[in-house]
DRENLO-735487 format. One record per residue (C-alpha): residue number from 1; x, y, z; residue in one letter. Coordinates in steps of 0.02 Angstrom, whole numbers, plus 50000, padded with zeros to 5 digits. Last residue first. Layout:
segu | xx | yy | zz | kefi
NUM | X | Y | Z | A
...
This chain:
segu | xx | yy | zz | kefi
423 | 49461 | 49868 | 51550 | A
422 | 49492 | 49816 | 51370 | L
421 | 49308 | 49776 | 51347 | S
420 | 49256 | 49634 | 51235 | R
419 | 49130 | 49688 | 51107 | V
418 | 48958 | 49614 | 51124 | A
417 | 48906 | 49526 | 50964 | A
416 | 48841 | 49377 | 51061 | S
415 | 48789 | 49216 | 50976 | P
414 | 48913 | 49243 | 50834 | E
413 | 48832 | 49268 | 50663 | A
412 | 48891 | 49448 | 50650 | L
411 | 49071 | 49395 | 50667 | L
410 | 49058 | 49253 | 50541 | R
409 | 48970 | 49362 | 50414 | D
408 | 49100 | 49501 | 50428 | Y
407 | 49239 | 49374 | 50397 | I
406 | 49149 | 49306 | 50244 | D
405 | 49126 | 49486 | 50183 | I
404 | 49314 | 49511 | 50188 | T
403 | 49347 | 49354 | 50086 | G
402 | 49219 | 49411 | 49957 | R
401 | 49296 | 49584 | 49949 | A
400 | 49469 | 49514 | 49918 | T
399 | 49403 | 49395 | 49785 | T
398 | 49316 | 49543 | 49701 | Q
397 | 49479 | 49638 | 49710 | W
396 | 49567 | 49511 | 49602 | G
395 | 49725 | 49408 | 49622 | F
394 | 49769 | 49245 | 49533 | R
393 | 49770 | 49340 | 49368 | R
392 | 49929 | 49427 | 49425 | A
391 | 50027 | 49264 | 49415 | H
390 | 49976 | 49229 | 49235 | Q
389 | 50021 | 49403 | 49178 | L
388 | 50187 | 49397 | 49269 | A
387 | 50226 | 49225 | 49197 | G
386 | 50208 | 49292 | 49021 | M
385 | 50321 | 49438 | 49066 | S
384 | 50445 | 49318 | 49146 | L
383 | 50459 | 49222 | 48983 | A
382 | 50485 | 49384 | 48886 | V
381 | 50614 | 49441 | 49014 | R
380 | 50711 | 49278 | 48987 | R
379 | 50708 | 49310 | 48801 | Q
378 | 50781 | 49483 | 48830 | P
377 | 50931 | 49414 | 48927 | E
376 | 51057 | 49554 | 48955 | Q
375 | 50932 | 49659 | 49052 | L
374 | 50895 | 49510 | 49163 | L
373 | 51079 | 49480 | 49203 | R
372 | 51110 | 49663 | 49237 | T
371 | 50963 | 49674 | 49356 | L
370 | 51017 | 49523 | 49459 | V
369 | 51200 | 49575 | 49470 | A
368 | 51160 | 49757 | 49509 | S
367 | 51040 | 49706 | 49646 | W
366 | 51176 | 49603 | 49727 | S
365 | 51300 | 49746 | 49708 | R
364 | 51174 | 49870 | 49779 | P
363 | 51164 | 49767 | 49941 | D
362 | 50982 | 49772 | 49994 | H
361 | 50952 | 49596 | 50059 | G
360 | 50897 | 49439 | 49968 | D
359 | 50833 | 49479 | 49794 | V
358 | 50669 | 49410 | 49727 | L
357 | 50652 | 49392 | 49540 | S
356 | 50508 | 49408 | 49419 | G
355 | 50349 | 49322 | 49362 | S
354 | 50412 | 49142 | 49363 | F
353 | 50585 | 49142 | 49442 | G
352 | 50518 | 49209 | 49606 | D
351 | 50329 | 49226 | 49602 | A
350 | 50305 | 49406 | 49659 | V
349 | 50159 | 49464 | 49768 | A
348 | 50183 | 49320 | 49888 | T
347 | 50366 | 49347 | 49930 | R
346 | 50329 | 49533 | 49918 | L
345 | 50216 | 49509 | 50070 | G
344 | 50361 | 49513 | 50190 | G
343 | 50536 | 49528 | 50118 | V
342 | 50631 | 49455 | 49969 | A
341 | 50666 | 49626 | 49894 | A
340 | 50587 | 49646 | 49724 | A
339 | 50627 | 49629 | 49539 | V
338 | 50464 | 49634 | 49443 | V
337 | 50421 | 49575 | 49268 | P
336 | 50309 | 49689 | 49163 | T
335 | 50150 | 49616 | 49087 | G
334 | 50030 | 49752 | 49143 | C
333 | 49961 | 49635 | 49277 | A
332 | 50143 | 49614 | 49332 | Q
331 | 50160 | 49800 | 49361 | A
330 | 49999 | 49807 | 49462 | E
329 | 50054 | 49660 | 49572 | L
328 | 50224 | 49735 | 49611 | A
327 | 50148 | 49905 | 49647 | V
326 | 50025 | 49821 | 49766 | L
325 | 50164 | 49768 | 49884 | G
324 | 50103 | 49653 | 50023 | F
323 | 50138 | 49696 | 50205 | S
322 | 50300 | 49769 | 50140 | E
321 | 50470 | 49781 | 50223 | S
320 | 50639 | 49852 | 50174 | Y
319 | 50572 | 49900 | 50003 | S
318 | 50675 | 49868 | 49845 | P
317 | 50526 | 49860 | 49725 | V
316 | 50595 | 49870 | 49548 | C
315 | 50490 | 49869 | 49389 | V
314 | 50580 | 49793 | 49240 | L
313 | 50584 | 49832 | 49054 | D
312 | 50478 | 49985 | 49091 | A
311 | 50354 | 50063 | 48969 | A
310 | 50212 | 49948 | 49023 | R
309 | 50222 | 50005 | 49204 | Y
308 | 50229 | 50188 | 49152 | W
307 | 50078 | 50166 | 49037 | H
306 | 49981 | 50077 | 49176 | P
305 | 50006 | 50230 | 49289 | L
304 | 49932 | 50361 | 49174 | E
303 | 49747 | 50336 | 49213 | E
302 | 49777 | 50310 | 49398 | R
301 | 49875 | 50471 | 49402 | S
300 | 50064 | 50465 | 49407 | A
299 | 50159 | 50536 | 49554 | P
298 | 50290 | 50663 | 49496 | P
297 | 50439 | 50599 | 49394 | I
296 | 50621 | 50598 | 49449 | F
295 | 50733 | 50545 | 49305 | R
294 | 50899 | 50456 | 49330 | V
293 | 51021 | 50424 | 49186 | R
292 | 51088 | 50602 | 49170 | D
291 | 51121 | 50602 | 49358 | Q
290 | 51228 | 50447 | 49335 | I
289 | 51395 | 50509 | 49400 | G
288 | 51383 | 50411 | 49563 | L
287 | 51394 | 50571 | 49665 | F
286 | 51265 | 50654 | 49553 | R
285 | 51143 | 50509 | 49578 | A
284 | 51172 | 50515 | 49766 | L
283 | 51140 | 50702 | 49770 | S
282 | 50974 | 50677 | 49681 | Q
281 | 50928 | 50542 | 49806 | L
280 | 50972 | 50652 | 49954 | R
279 | 50875 | 50799 | 49882 | N
278 | 50722 | 50687 | 49864 | L
277 | 50742 | 50629 | 50044 | E
276 | 50751 | 50807 | 50109 | E
275 | 50602 | 50871 | 50011 | G
274 | 50483 | 50860 | 50158 | S
273 | 50297 | 50834 | 50123 | G
272 | 50271 | 50679 | 50229 | G
271 | 50315 | 50557 | 50091 | S
270 | 50400 | 50635 | 49941 | V
269 | 50310 | 50602 | 49778 | G
268 | 50319 | 50462 | 49653 | G
267 | 50400 | 50393 | 49495 | I
266 | 50587 | 50363 | 49502 | I
265 | 50632 | 50315 | 49323 | L
264 | 50807 | 50248 | 49290 | I
263 | 50867 | 50244 | 49109 | Q
262 | 51008 | 50131 | 49048 | L
261 | 51056 | 50134 | 48864 | K
260 | 51238 | 50188 | 48850 | S
259 | 51293 | 50117 | 49018 | K
258 | 51198 | 49956 | 48985 | I
257 | 51296 | 49932 | 48825 | V
256 | 51461 | 49980 | 48910 | P
255 | 51438 | 49849 | 49048 | D
254 | 51543 | 49853 | 49206 | H
253 | 51535 | 50025 | 49284 | K
252 | 51360 | 50065 | 49221 | V
251 | 51286 | 49926 | 49328 | M
250 | 51365 | 49982 | 49491 | E
249 | 51290 | 50156 | 49481 | G
248 | 51124 | 50077 | 49433 | A
247 | 51132 | 49974 | 49593 | A
246 | 51157 | 50136 | 49692 | S
245 | 51003 | 50211 | 49609 | I
244 | 50900 | 50054 | 49643 | L
243 | 50953 | 50045 | 49825 | V
242 | 50920 | 50232 | 49844 | D
241 | 50738 | 50199 | 49799 | P
240 | 50726 | 50092 | 49958 | G
239 | 50541 | 50104 | 50008 | K
238 | 50587 | 50131 | 50190 | H
237 | 50699 | 50277 | 50146 | P
236 | 50552 | 50379 | 50078 | Q
235 | 50498 | 50431 | 49905 | I
234 | 50322 | 50362 | 49890 | R
233 | 50298 | 50234 | 49755 | G
232 | 50347 | 50175 | 49582 | V
231 | 50527 | 50128 | 49540 | F
230 | 50561 | 50096 | 49356 | A
229 | 50706 | 50017 | 49263 | L
228 | 50715 | 50061 | 49078 | I
227 | 50839 | 49992 | 48952 | L
226 | 50825 | 50123 | 48815 | S
225 | 50781 | 50079 | 48635 | D
224 | 50610 | 50162 | 48623 | R
223 | 50667 | 50324 | 48703 | D
222 | 50526 | 50392 | 48811 | L
221 | 50396 | 50519 | 48756 | G
220 | 50259 | 50447 | 48866 | L
219 | 50147 | 50394 | 48722 | Q
218 | 50293 | 50329 | 48619 | V
217 | 50355 | 50231 | 48769 | R
216 | 50184 | 50155 | 48800 | A
215 | 50167 | 50103 | 48617 | E
214 | 50336 | 50014 | 48622 | R
213 | 50301 | 49925 | 48785 | R
212 | 50132 | 49848 | 48746 | G
211 | 49969 | 49912 | 48674 | G
210 | 49869 | 49862 | 48827 | G
209 | 49961 | 49740 | 48940 | P
208 | 49831 | 49758 | 49079 | A
207 | 49807 | 49860 | 49237 | F
206 | 49634 | 49935 | 49211 | H
205 | 49540 | 49774 | 49175 | E
204 | 49640 | 49669 | 49297 | L
203 | 49605 | 49787 | 49442 | D
202 | 49724 | 49711 | 49569 | V
201 | 49696 | 49615 | 49729 | G
200 | 49738 | 49610 | 49913 | P
199 | 49761 | 49442 | 49999 | P
198 | 49639 | 49393 | 50137 | V
197 | 49720 | 49300 | 50282 | V
196 | 49621 | 49293 | 50445 | H
195 | 49685 | 49317 | 50622 | V
194 | 49557 | 49299 | 50762 | R
193 | 49583 | 49112 | 50787 | D
192 | 49771 | 49140 | 50796 | P
191 | 49750 | 49249 | 50952 | C
190 | 49872 | 49391 | 50927 | A
189 | 50030 | 49391 | 51033 | D
188 | 50094 | 49547 | 50947 | Y
187 | 50263 | 49490 | 50878 | L
186 | 50229 | 49303 | 50854 | S
185 | 50043 | 49305 | 50816 | V
184 | 50035 | 49465 | 50714 | L
183 | 50199 | 49419 | 50628 | N
182 | 50129 | 49249 | 50577 | A
181 | 49977 | 49333 | 50499 | A
180 | 50095 | 49448 | 50403 | E
179 | 50189 | 49298 | 50334 | A
178 | 50026 | 49209 | 50289 | D
177 | 49981 | 49359 | 50182 | T
176 | 49873 | 49515 | 50181 | N
175 | 49820 | 49502 | 50362 | A
174 | 49644 | 49540 | 50425 | I
173 | 49622 | 49548 | 50613 | L
172 | 49454 | 49504 | 50691 | A
171 | 49364 | 49545 | 50853 | K
170 | 49484 | 49687 | 50887 | A
169 | 49530 | 49725 | 51067 | G
168 | 49695 | 49635 | 51097 | A
167 | 49764 | 49671 | 50924 | V
166 | 49711 | 49853 | 50943 | I
165 | 49798 | 49867 | 51111 | Q
164 | 49958 | 49792 | 51039 | E
163 | 49951 | 49917 | 50897 | E
162 | 49942 | 50061 | 51019 | G
161 | 50091 | 49992 | 51113 | I
160 | 50191 | 49982 | 50951 | A
159 | 50139 | 50159 | 50908 | R
158 | 50190 | 50227 | 51077 | A
157 | 50360 | 50143 | 51060 | V
156 | 50398 | 50257 | 50914 | P
155 | 50436 | 50191 | 50739 | E
154 | 50621 | 50193 | 50703 | P
153 | 50689 | 50334 | 50594 | Q
152 | 50760 | 50300 | 50421 | D
151 | 50926 | 50368 | 50358 | H
150 | 50982 | 50190 | 50318 | D
149 | 50834 | 50073 | 50305 | A
148 | 50757 | 49991 | 50457 | L
147 | 50717 | 49806 | 50454 | A
146 | 50665 | 49751 | 50628 | L
145 | 50589 | 49922 | 50660 | N
144 | 50469 | 49900 | 50515 | K
143 | 50404 | 49736 | 50583 | V
142 | 50380 | 49805 | 50759 | K
141 | 50291 | 49959 | 50694 | A
140 | 50167 | 49864 | 50588 | M
139 | 50105 | 49906 | 50412 | T
138 | 49939 | 49872 | 50326 | H
137 | 49863 | 49840 | 50499 | M
136 | 49688 | 49784 | 50448 | T
135 | 49562 | 49791 | 50590 | H
134 | 49387 | 49724 | 50615 | V
133 | 49293 | 49797 | 50764 | L
132 | 49130 | 49717 | 50817 | P
131 | 48978 | 49823 | 50866 | V
130 | 48924 | 49886 | 51038 | N
129 | 48912 | 50066 | 50978 | W
128 | 49014 | 50135 | 51123 | R
127 | 49133 | 49987 | 51126 | Q
126 | 49159 | 49988 | 50938 | S
125 | 49185 | 50177 | 50939 | A
124 | 49322 | 50167 | 51069 | L
123 | 49419 | 50030 | 50980 | L
122 | 49391 | 50113 | 50812 | G
121 | 49482 | 50270 | 50864 | V
120 | 49634 | 50165 | 50911 | Q
119 | 49617 | 50067 | 50751 | G
118 | 49614 | 50225 | 50647 | S
117 | 49783 | 50275 | 50716 | I
116 | 49846 | 50096 | 50694 | W
115 | 49815 | 50075 | 50509 | Y
114 | 49644 | 50032 | 50432 | H
113 | 49485 | 50013 | 50534 | S
112 | 49330 | 49910 | 50495 | H
111 | 49181 | 49948 | 50606 | I
110 | 49025 | 49841 | 50618 | L
109 | 48837 | 49834 | 50587 | D
108 | 48817 | 50022 | 50582 | Y
107 | 48648 | 50105 | 50610 | Y
106 | 48619 | 50001 | 50767 | G
105 | 48547 | 50146 | 50864 | R
104 | 48470 | 50277 | 50751 | P
103 | 48588 | 50403 | 50670 | H
102 | 48635 | 50577 | 50732 | N
101 | 48742 | 50498 | 50869 | A
100 | 48852 | 50423 | 50733 | E
99 | 48918 | 50595 | 50685 | V
98 | 48952 | 50641 | 50866 | R
97 | 49041 | 50476 | 50896 | L
96 | 49157 | 50510 | 50748 | L
95 | 49191 | 50686 | 50809 | E
94 | 49238 | 50625 | 50982 | S
93 | 49349 | 50487 | 50912 | A
92 | 49442 | 50608 | 50799 | M
91 | 49462 | 50730 | 50944 | T
90 | 49534 | 50593 | 51053 | C
89 | 49649 | 50539 | 50913 | M
88 | 49718 | 50714 | 50884 | Q
87 | 49884 | 50693 | 50976 | S
86 | 49909 | 50531 | 50879 | P
85 | 49906 | 50639 | 50721 | L
84 | 50074 | 50725 | 50741 | D
83 | 50176 | 50583 | 50664 | E
82 | 50063 | 50583 | 50511 | K
81 | 50110 | 50765 | 50487 | T
80 | 50000 | 50910 | 50539 | L
79 | 50025 | 51078 | 50453 | G
78 | 49854 | 51092 | 50374 | E
77 | 49674 | 51069 | 50427 | Y
76 | 49707 | 51108 | 50609 | P
75 | 49647 | 50978 | 50733 | G
74 | 49508 | 50852 | 50702 | A
73 | 49367 | 50896 | 50583 | T
72 | 49279 | 50748 | 50505 | I
71 | 49267 | 50718 | 50319 | H
70 | 49147 | 50579 | 50270 | H
69 | 49183 | 50479 | 50112 | V
68 | 49029 | 50390 | 50044 | E
67 | 49018 | 50221 | 49957 | V
66 | 48850 | 50149 | 49899 | G
65 | 48870 | 50210 | 49720 | P
64 | 49050 | 50271 | 49708 | A
63 | 49158 | 50398 | 49799 | L
62 | 49009 | 50503 | 49854 | E
61 | 49083 | 50648 | 49951 | V
60 | 49020 | 50704 | 50123 | V
59 | 49068 | 50854 | 50230 | P
58 | 49124 | 50952 | 50077 | P
57 | 49309 | 50999 | 50077 | L
56 | 49344 | 51186 | 50078 | S
55 | 49406 | 51187 | 50257 | G
54 | 49550 | 51076 | 50207 | S
53 | 49636 | 50923 | 50279 | T
52 | 49477 | 50838 | 50342 | A
51 | 49514 | 50678 | 50438 | R
50 | 49440 | 50519 | 50363 | T
49 | 49281 | 50419 | 50387 | F
48 | 49230 | 50296 | 50252 | I
47 | 49044 | 50253 | 50251 | D
46 | 49012 | 50089 | 50160 | V
45 | 48841 | 50020 | 50109 | A
44 | 48843 | 49831 | 50089 | I
43 | 48741 | 49765 | 49942 | G
42 | 48874 | 49662 | 49854 | S
41 | 48911 | 49808 | 49737 | K
40 | 48946 | 49911 | 49893 | A
39 | 49073 | 49784 | 49953 | L
38 | 49156 | 49790 | 49782 | R
37 | 49174 | 49979 | 49788 | K
36 | 49237 | 49973 | 49967 | A
35 | 49369 | 49843 | 49919 | T
34 | 49439 | 49954 | 49782 | E
33 | 49441 | 50114 | 49883 | V
32 | 49513 | 50037 | 50041 | V
31 | 49652 | 49942 | 49952 | Y
30 | 49700 | 50088 | 49840 | V
29 | 49719 | 50201 | 49992 | N
28 | 49817 | 50066 | 50083 | M
27 | 49936 | 50051 | 49935 | G
26 | 49995 | 50230 | 49952 | G
25 | 49941 | 50401 | 50012 | A
24 | 50053 | 50472 | 50148 | D
23 | 50125 | 50616 | 50046 | R
22 | 50121 | 50562 | 49864 | A
21 | 50113 | 50394 | 49775 | G
20 | 49923 | 50389 | 49776 | T
19 | 49831 | 50551 | 49743 | Q
18 | 49709 | 50582 | 49886 | E
17 | 49524 | 50536 | 49882 | L
16 | 49544 | 50384 | 49995 | P
15 | 49601 | 50508 | 50128 | S
14 | 49751 | 50486 | 50240 | T
13 | 49779 | 50480 | 50429 | H
12 | 49601 | 50439 | 50481 | M
11 | 49564 | 50282 | 50381 | M
10 | 49406 | 50216 | 50465 | L
9 | 49275 | 50109 | 50379 | Q
8 | 49099 | 50114 | 50449 | A
7 | 48988 | 49972 | 50392 | I
6 | 48810 | 49962 | 50327 | R
5 | 48703 | 49810 | 50290 | G
4 | 48611 | 49722 | 50151 | A
3 | 48587 | 49536 | 50182 | Q
2 | 48717 | 49399 | 50176 | N
1 | 48827 | 49503 | 50287 | M
């Protein structure tokens, strides 16, 4: 897209306007918002289509110059979980086609869908509009099911089949890392020529060291001498917050200094709206006798989030799988080392031994050993903090946008832009 154009981005199951860290809003929301802003600055108008979750929402909201969020009505506004949304995909597609019908033919140059529900809608729209479909998975059913957490439910077969159809029908697939690209080829039989790797980025102006740890703790009302471990993200088994709490239970058994100073911050909201997982984590902390050491904090706003990152001695990301792990990158950009599970994109987001540590598996005793060692070695944390800043500087949203535009350009430059039919 070397000249001005317009694309339709689809993220049907969650809105880019929602608070991240709550319900189903997470790294994908950040990804879509930040890349859309940079695409618009490059001269590409972006219309983001999402499902309306309230009758009071305006039909169109300007997110940024050149970026509009369009709310389409599909099913009841409230009461539908992400798991219920596949039943509304036909309605979503119908409403999307109705909106586009009000524009002249060729209004959109291409469609870029995010997550499998949007990809299914995008498949139909791309065929009707005769424009290419670009799809970013963000998470994949087959990958998640290979590494299920305790108390987690496997992704349904219908989702895996739906993802297979998207892989077969999309003109281009964008993966966050080489590992994700390999999963698309090996687990979904994707054509390697259609898989492109474009790493996500981080806003290096917003997520920065700022006034440092002491100032952040004063601002947040935290004890300046505590040893603080922070988890940031949606509260769900897949993200592994129980691993951190269980590791903390191990840590206080063996080190009296850590026992007197340790503070665990669980920052985020319950995914899906049910409080069951939060209750389970609170019960776990009580069972381990560390309820006074664990604080559950609501999702932090974008403005507040850097302060929480800076206030922590270490940010922990014990996920069972991650296509990338934006939390890890944001924390490092603030100068805080990250301890993460050695899975998926986290192997790219964290430079093991340089900006943080990667832990094999989810055994609380292994996590306890790594975390204890780092908390006992402040000079080592200083070195990792310097490495974290350097590592984060390798990633920027402008680079992500540029890589995405290159893929758009290649697709639109092909001799025939006709979309291959699945029939």
